[in-house]
VMD Tcl script that draws the C-alpha trace (Angstrom):
set ca {
  {143.04 -241.05 -19.15}
  {140.12 -240.03 -16.98}
  {136.87 -241.98 -17.12}
  {135.10 -238.63 -16.85}
  {132.34 -238.53 -19.48}
  {133.24 -236.69 -22.67}
  {130.76 -233.91 -21.96}
  {132.81 -232.96 -18.88}
  {136.36 -233.59 -20.12}
  {137.18 -229.90 -20.30}
  {137.31 -230.05 -16.50}
  {140.19 -232.53 -16.61}
  {142.90 -229.96 -17.40}
  {145.17 -229.46 -14.43}
  {143.44 -232.04 -12.27}
  {146.72 -233.60 -11.25}
  {147.71 -230.61 -9.13}
  {146.58 -232.22 -5.88}
  {144.58 -230.73 -3.05}
  {142.13 -227.86 -3.18}
  {142.79 -224.32 -2.16}
  {140.19 -221.96 -0.75}
  {140.19 -220.11 -4.07}
  {140.12 -223.19 -6.33}
  {137.95 -222.79 -9.41}
  {134.88 -225.05 -9.66}
  {136.32 -226.74 -12.75}
  {139.54 -227.62 -10.94}
  {137.62 -228.90 -7.92}
  {135.45 -231.13 -10.11}
  {138.48 -232.47 -11.96}
  {140.20 -233.26 -8.66}
  {137.07 -235.02 -7.38}
  {136.96 -237.14 -10.54}
  {140.42 -238.43 -9.67}
  {138.95 -239.96 -6.50}
  {136.14 -241.51 -8.51}
  {138.54 -242.90 -11.11}
  {140.73 -244.39 -8.37}
  {137.75 -246.12 -6.75}
  {136.56 -247.50 -10.08}
  {140.05 -248.72 -10.85}
  {140.27 -250.51 -7.49}
  {136.89 -252.14 -8.15}
  {138.09 -253.34 -11.55}
  {141.14 -254.94 -9.92}
  {138.92 -256.54 -7.24}
  {141.41 -256.06 -4.39}
  {139.48 -255.43 -1.14}
  {142.17 -253.37 0.66}
  {142.44 -250.98 -2.30}
  {138.66 -250.91 -2.68}
  {138.24 -249.90 0.96}
  {140.94 -247.24 0.81}
  {139.74 -245.61 -2.41}
  {136.08 -245.90 -1.35}
  {136.88 -244.11 1.91}
  {138.61 -241.33 -0.01}
  {135.70 -241.06 -2.45}
  {133.22 -241.02 0.42}
  {135.11 -238.08 1.96}
  {135.17 -236.30 -1.40}
  {131.45 -236.82 -1.97}
  {130.64 -235.71 1.56}
  {132.66 -232.52 1.26}
  {131.06 -229.18 1.97}
  {131.64 -228.09 -1.63}
  {129.77 -231.03 -3.18}
  {126.97 -230.74 -0.66}
  {126.65 -227.01 -1.30}
  {126.57 -227.47 -5.08}
  {123.87 -230.16 -4.80}
  {121.71 -228.08 -2.48}
  {121.97 -225.13 -4.89}
  {121.07 -227.40 -7.81}
  {118.10 -228.87 -5.93}
  {116.87 -225.40 -5.01}
  {117.18 -224.21 -8.60}
  {115.23 -227.22 -9.82}
  {112.52 -227.00 -7.15}
  {111.99 -223.27 -7.56}
  {112.41 -223.14 -11.34}
  {115.44 -220.86 -11.09}
  {118.28 -220.66 -13.54}
  {120.78 -223.28 -12.53}
  {124.43 -222.59 -11.96}
  {126.58 -223.14 -15.06}
  {128.16 -226.36 -13.78}
  {125.16 -227.74 -11.87}
  {124.67 -230.81 -14.06}
  {128.36 -231.71 -13.85}
  {128.25 -231.58 -10.03}
  {125.11 -233.71 -9.95}
  {126.56 -236.18 -12.45}
  {129.68 -236.53 -10.33}
  {127.64 -237.02 -7.14}
  {125.43 -239.73 -8.65}
  {128.42 -241.47 -10.25}
  {130.34 -241.34 -6.97}
  {127.40 -242.65 -4.94}
  {126.79 -245.50 -7.40}
  {130.49 -246.40 -7.26}
  {130.37 -246.37 -3.45}
  {127.41 -248.73 -3.56}
  {129.43 -251.17 -5.68}
  {132.47 -250.73 -3.43}
  {130.46 -251.52 -0.30}
  {129.30 -254.77 -1.91}
  {132.82 -255.61 -3.11}
  {134.92 -255.40 0.02}
  {134.33 -252.00 1.60}
  {131.59 -253.01 4.03}
  {133.23 -250.83 6.65}
  {131.80 -247.73 4.95}
  {128.16 -248.91 5.23}
  {127.25 -246.78 8.27}
  {128.95 -243.73 6.76}
  {127.00 -244.22 3.52}
  {123.73 -244.24 5.47}
  {124.73 -240.98 7.19}
  {125.79 -239.45 3.87}
  {122.47 -240.40 2.24}
  {120.55 -238.91 5.14}
  {122.55 -235.69 4.96}
  {121.84 -235.34 1.22}
  {118.06 -235.73 1.52}
  {117.54 -231.99 1.05}
  {119.41 -232.25 -2.25}
  {117.22 -235.07 -3.61}
  {115.72 -232.94 -6.40}
  {119.16 -232.07 -7.79}
  {119.24 -235.50 -9.42}
  {116.29 -234.45 -11.59}
  {118.54 -231.99 -13.44}
  {120.12 -234.92 -15.25}
  {118.60 -236.13 -18.49}
  {117.58 -239.81 -18.29}
  {120.48 -240.93 -20.50}
  {123.00 -238.94 -18.42}
  {121.54 -240.39 -15.22}
  {121.87 -243.90 -16.63}
  {125.47 -243.18 -17.62}
  {126.25 -241.85 -14.13}
  {124.89 -245.03 -12.55}
  {127.14 -247.23 -14.72}
  {124.71 -250.17 -14.45}
  {124.40 -249.85 -10.65}
  {120.79 -250.33 -9.57}
  {119.82 -247.09 -7.79}
  {118.37 -247.06 -4.31}
  {115.01 -245.43 -5.03}
  {114.58 -244.62 -1.35}
  {117.75 -242.49 -1.27}
  {118.55 -239.11 -2.81}
  {120.60 -240.57 -5.63}
  {117.72 -242.81 -6.75}
  {115.16 -240.03 -7.06}
  {115.14 -239.96 -10.87}
  {114.70 -243.75 -11.02}
  {111.88 -243.57 -8.46}
  {110.03 -240.89 -10.40}
  {110.67 -242.54 -13.76}
  {109.27 -245.84 -12.43}
  {106.18 -243.99 -11.16}
  {105.66 -242.37 -14.55}
  {105.95 -245.73 -16.32}
  {103.33 -247.12 -13.93}
  {100.99 -244.20 -14.69}
  {101.51 -244.71 -18.44}
  {100.73 -248.41 -18.07}
  {97.55 -247.64 -16.11}
  {96.46 -245.17 -18.82}
  {97.15 -247.70 -21.56}
  {95.17 -250.40 -19.73}
  {92.36 -247.91 -19.16}
  {92.33 -247.05 -22.88}
  {92.20 -250.77 -23.76}
  {89.29 -251.35 -21.37}
  {87.39 -248.32 -22.72}
  {88.02 -249.16 -26.39}
}
mol new
graphics top color blue
foreach p $ca { graphics top sphere $p radius 0.5 }
foreach p [lrange $ca 0 end-1] q [lrange $ca 1 end] { graphics top cylinder $p $q radius 0.2 }
display resetview
């Protein structure tokens, strides 16, 4: 059974078919990408460094694919310009954040060899930073699966903004206490 969140399970049909074709439907592509994420999470759960490195490398390639990058850039543009988002935009963003959080855990658990590639990936996704803001806070938290986000990287943008908002709320509350 896929660890894909219930809200996206309808994408799981036919995911076992293997590699993508040029005409592959977005749903099939997402389902296939989730297989890479599930494999990496499974390797992390077993705590076997060779498997962690192999599955993390495959997930890194999947996350860095032109299709994922394109979907995130479109989602970021839609968010930034207030446009209607593509029908599956949140699912693509959820996958990307979940994959990046899993890669962070993998790097710390035996896949240190991917560290430089992760830095390059994060730099290449900077123009998609705002895509993360499409996720509701609870969906973002679920995508992170208890991984502390890097608030300086694209995948930590929601956490960075949420922390800033909490700080502003605290300052307002303290100001209200001082005035009252």
